[in-house]
C-alpha positions as CSV (number, residue, x, y, z in Angstrom):
1,X,-36.7,-27.1,1.8
2,X,-35.6,-29.9,0.2
3,X,-32.6,-32.1,1.3
4,X,-29.4,-31.7,-0.9
5,X,-29.0,-33.8,-3.8
6,X,-27.0,-36.6,-3.2
7,X,-24.9,-38.5,-5.8
8,X,-25.3,-41.8,-6.8
9,X,-21.4,-42.4,-7.3
10,X,-18.9,-41.3,-4.8
11,X,-16.3,-39.0,-6.0
12,X,-12.7,-40.4,-5.8
13,X,-9.8,-38.3,-6.4
14,X,-7.9,-38.8,-9.5
15,X,-4.4,-40.0,-9.0
16,X,-2.0,-37.9,-6.4
17,X,-4.9,-35.1,-6.4
18,X,-6.1,-35.5,-2.8
19,X,-3.3,-37.0,-0.1
20,X,-4.8,-39.3,2.2
21,X,-4.0,-36.8,5.2
22,X,-6.0,-34.2,3.3
23,X,-9.3,-33.0,4.9
24,X,-11.2,-33.1,1.9
25,X,-11.3,-36.8,1.4
26,X,-13.4,-36.9,4.8
27,X,-15.3,-33.7,3.8
28,X,-19.6,-34.3,3.6
29,X,-19.7,-32.3,0.7
30,X,-17.6,-35.0,-1.6
31,X,-21.1,-36.7,-1.8
32,X,-23.1,-33.9,-2.4
33,X,-23.5,-31.8,-5.8
34,X,-21.1,-29.0,-5.5
35,X,-23.3,-26.6,-7.3
36,X,-25.1,-26.1,-4.4
37,X,-22.2,-24.3,-2.8
38,X,-22.3,-21.9,-5.3
39,X,-25.3,-19.9,-5.5
40,X,-27.0,-18.6,-8.5
41,X,-29.1,-15.7,-7.0
42,X,-27.5,-12.6,-5.8
43,X,-29.8,-11.8,-3.2
44,X,-33.4,-12.3,-1.8
45,X,-35.1,-15.5,-0.3
46,X,-34.0,-17.5,-3.5
47,X,-30.4,-16.5,-2.2
48,X,-31.1,-17.5,1.3
49,X,-32.5,-20.5,0.6
50,X,-29.8,-21.6,-1.5
51,X,-27.1,-20.4,1.2
52,X,-29.0,-22.3,4.0
53,X,-29.0,-25.2,2.1
54,X,-25.3,-25.2,1.5
55,X,-24.8,-24.5,5.9
56,X,-26.9,-27.4,6.5
57,X,-24.6,-29.5,4.5
58,X,-21.5,-28.0,6.1
59,X,-23.2,-28.2,9.7
60,X,-22.8,-32.1,9.8
61,X,-19.7,-31.9,8.6
62,X,-16.6,-33.5,10.7
63,X,-13.9,-31.4,9.0
64,X,-16.1,-27.8,8.9
65,X,-12.8,-26.0,10.6
66,X,-10.2,-27.4,8.7
67,X,-12.4,-26.4,5.6
68,X,-13.0,-22.8,6.7
69,X,-9.2,-22.6,7.4
70,X,-8.3,-23.6,4.2
71,X,-11.0,-21.8,2.1
72,X,-9.8,-18.3,4.3
73,X,-6.6,-18.6,2.4
74,X,-7.8,-20.2,-1.0
75,X,-11.2,-20.2,-1.8
76,X,-12.3,-16.4,-2.8
77,X,-16.2,-17.5,-4.1
78,X,-19.2,-19.9,-2.7
79,X,-19.9,-21.0,0.4
80,X,-17.0,-23.4,2.4
81,X,-16.3,-24.2,5.8
82,X,-20.1,-23.2,6.9
83,X,-19.6,-19.4,5.5
84,X,-20.3,-17.2,2.3
85,X,-17.5,-15.6,0.9
86,X,-18.7,-11.9,2.6
87,X,-18.6,-13.9,6.2
88,X,-15.3,-15.4,5.2
89,X,-13.8,-11.7,4.3
90,X,-14.9,-10.3,7.6
91,X,-13.7,-13.5,9.4
92,X,-10.3,-13.1,7.9
93,X,-10.1,-9.7,8.9
94,X,-11.4,-10.6,12.3
95,X,-8.5,-13.2,12.5
96,X,-6.1,-10.2,11.5
97,X,-6.9,-8.3,14.1
98,X,-9.5,-5.7,12.2
99,X,-7.0,-4.3,10.0
100,X,-8.3,-4.0,6.3
101,X,-6.5,-3.7,2.8
102,X,-5.7,-0.2,1.9
103,X,-3.4,2.3,3.1
104,X,-2.0,1.7,6.5
105,X,-1.0,4.6,9.2
106,X,2.6,5.3,8.6
107,X,4.5,4.7,11.8
108,X,6.1,7.1,13.4
109,X,9.8,6.9,13.6
110,X,12.4,8.8,15.5
111,X,12.8,11.6,13.2
112,X,9.1,11.9,12.2
113,X,7.3,14.3,14.3
114,X,3.9,12.2,15.7
115,X,0.6,13.4,13.8
116,X,2.8,16.3,11.9
117,X,1.0,17.8,9.0
118,X,3.0,17.3,5.7
119,X,4.6,20.9,6.0
120,X,5.6,19.7,9.4
121,X,7.5,16.7,8.1
122,X,9.1,18.7,5.4
123,X,10.0,21.2,7.9
124,X,12.0,18.6,9.9
125,X,13.3,17.2,7.0
126,X,15.1,20.1,5.9
127,X,16.5,20.4,9.3
128,X,17.8,17.1,9.3
129,X,19.5,17.4,5.7
130,X,20.9,20.8,6.8
131,X,22.4,19.3,9.9
132,X,24.3,16.6,7.8
133,X,21.4,13.6,7.3
134,X,21.9,12.4,3.8
135,X,18.9,12.4,1.0
136,X,18.7,8.8,1.4
137,X,18.7,8.7,4.8
138,X,16.1,11.4,5.2
139,X,13.7,9.7,2.9
140,X,13.8,6.6,5.0
141,X,13.5,8.5,8.2
142,X,10.8,10.7,7.1
143,X,8.9,7.9,4.9
144,X,8.6,10.1,1.8
145,X,10.3,9.3,-1.8
146,X,13.8,10.2,-2.4
147,X,12.3,12.6,-4.9
148,X,11.0,14.9,-2.5
149,X,13.7,14.5,0.2
150,X,15.9,15.5,-2.9
151,X,13.7,18.6,-3.0
152,X,14.3,19.9,0.5
153,X,17.9,19.6,-0.3
154,X,17.7,21.6,-3.3
155,X,15.6,24.3,-1.1
156,X,18.2,24.3,1.6
157,X,20.9,25.0,-1.4
158,X,18.6,27.6,-2.6
159,X,18.0,29.3,0.4
160,X,21.4,29.7,1.7
161,X,22.8,30.9,-1.6
162,X,20.2,33.4,-1.9
163,X,20.5,34.3,2.1
164,X,24.1,34.6,1.5
165,X,23.8,36.7,-1.7
166,X,21.6,39.2,-0.1
167,X,23.8,39.6,3.1
168,X,26.8,40.3,0.8
169,X,28.7,37.0,1.4
170,X,31.1,36.1,-1.2
171,X,31.3,37.0,-4.4
172,X,28.7,35.9,-7.3
173,X,26.5,37.0,-10.0
174,X,22.9,38.2,-9.3
175,X,21.5,35.5,-11.5
176,X,22.1,32.7,-8.5
177,X,24.7,30.4,-10.5
178,X,27.6,31.6,-8.3
179,X,29.6,32.2,-11.3
180,X,32.7,34.8,-10.1
181,X,31.5,38.2,-11.3
182,X,34.3,39.7,-14.3
183,X,35.4,43.6,-13.5
184,X,37.6,44.9,-15.9
185,X,39.8,47.8,-14.8
186,X,40.5,48.8,-18.5
187,X,39.1,51.6,-20.3
188,X,36.3,50.6,-22.5
189,X,37.3,50.3,-26.5
190,X,35.9,52.2,-29.0
191,X,32.7,51.4,-30.4
192,X,31.1,50.1,-26.8
193,X,29.2,52.1,-24.6
194,X,29.6,51.8,-20.7
195,X,27.0,50.1,-18.8
196,X,24.3,52.1,-17.3
197,X,23.8,54.5,-20.0
198,X,21.3,53.5,-22.5
199,X,20.0,56.0,-25.0
């Protein structure tokens, strides 16, 4: 393996781009061709050789730790701080406590049953709404959308209406619209037939 190619001229920051307290002006890689930190090979022995060359430069750098900290949040590609992009992703996950992106488990709230199925959550949500909880509060407490909590509220209304009708409580039309029944006590008029007698 050959030594990293060094530049004949030192790269100097363009006016105001690098502050004196910035770690990058003390980095060893400033005197090395930046292309070695972005391997052209994707895998195999050539990739390993390119990565090894870049990591050798990083190993002797006095600001390697600062570079790594910066790269974890700002540089998704290439080799920086002595790590490949893949290694940096794993390091970032390790520092965050192993959490990965994607769906996190829903937290348990005081109302939401632990490890409950969707049906159990819906049952508890309907019970809370029936007990007087608002739809908006139910959505927040049970970690569902307001639309879902609204469906629970409509299901409660429908079930209480149908049970009241079937029990003979109240007066309402059979269609469930709760329109009052209109019963006429007068005799039928000429040209009309009484209900229930069809020919």
